N, C-alpha and C positions, 0 to 999 in steps of 0.2 A: 530569567532570560526568556526570550520569545520562543515558543514551541514550534509554531508554524505560521507563516505568512501566506495568505491565499491571494492569488490573482485570478479573478473570475471573468470569463468571457461568456457569450451566449451558449457556446457548445463545449467548452472545456474549462476545467479548474486546475490551475497549477499551484501546488503547495510547495513552498520553499522552507526547508527544515535545516537547521544548523547541522554540519557534519557529525559532531559528537552524538547528537540525538538520533540521527539517521543510522549511524553505526550501531548504537545500542539497540534500536528497534529492529533493524534488519539482521543483526548479528553478522555483519560483513564489515571487514576493515576497509575504510575509505582511503584511497590513495589517489594521487594524480592519475588521470586516465592512462593506462598502459594496456597493451594487448593481454587479454586473459586476466586482468585484475579489475576489481570493483572500482569504478570511477566516481562513486558518490551520488549516483542517480538511480532511482527506482521508479517504476511505473506502478499505478494503482488502479484497481477496479473496486467500486463500491457496490456492495450487495444490499438488498432490501432487508435481509435478516441473516442470522447465523447459518440457516440451512442453505441459503443461496451462496454464501461464502464457501461452505463445504463443497457444494455442487460445482462451483467454478474451479476450485482447486483440483477436484477429482477429474474434471474434464481436461484441464491443462496437463495433468500427469498422464492421463490416458492418451493424449495427443503427442506425448513424447517429452513433455517438460519434466523437470526434476524437482521433487518436493524438497524445499529448503527448510521450512518451518511448518509443522502441522498447525492448523488453525487452533487458536486458544484465546482465552480471555486476556485482555491487555489493559494497561493503565497508561493513557496518553496525557500525562501532566495533570492528573486528577479527574480525567474523563474516562469512564469505562467503555471499552469496546471489545471487538473480537476480530482477529485477523490471522492470516498465515501468509507464507511466501512460497512462490515457486520460481525456478529459473527457467527461462524459455530456451528454445533450441540453440540460440546464440549466446546463452549464458547471462542474459539480462534478468535482474530480479524484478518480480512483480509482487506487490502486496495486494491481497484480496481482503477487503475490510468491511465490517459492519460497524457503523458509528451511530448508536441509537440516539445520540444527542444532535445529529444532523439529519434533516429530512432530505429525501430525494424527490425531485420533480417527477411527473409522469414519464418523461423521456429518460430518466436515470441520472440527470445532472444533480450536482450538489445544490441544495437550497440553504446557503449559509446564513445564519442569523447575523445581520450587520447592524 
């Protein structure tokens, strides 16, 4: 099965992931959107390295976010990476990730190998 389909624009990259994979990675049960329930959507920030992932998570928690998953080594379908999750003040999940197999451009956008 397809792990992720990327839609790339000049300023944003949208990653579409099947719900079962997203549920497993985020450790949140995806349901049809309802107030107070996970609707199957996460946001992501990509860091330049593991230290930046840790720093972003720490800053989010210091600003009032809730740590959902401490950053750790990950396996994304045979690709090794590092990520963690926090919930923002409205309860939305954010993944902060470092994917050493994907380069970032100088402005922080994903430079996907196509």
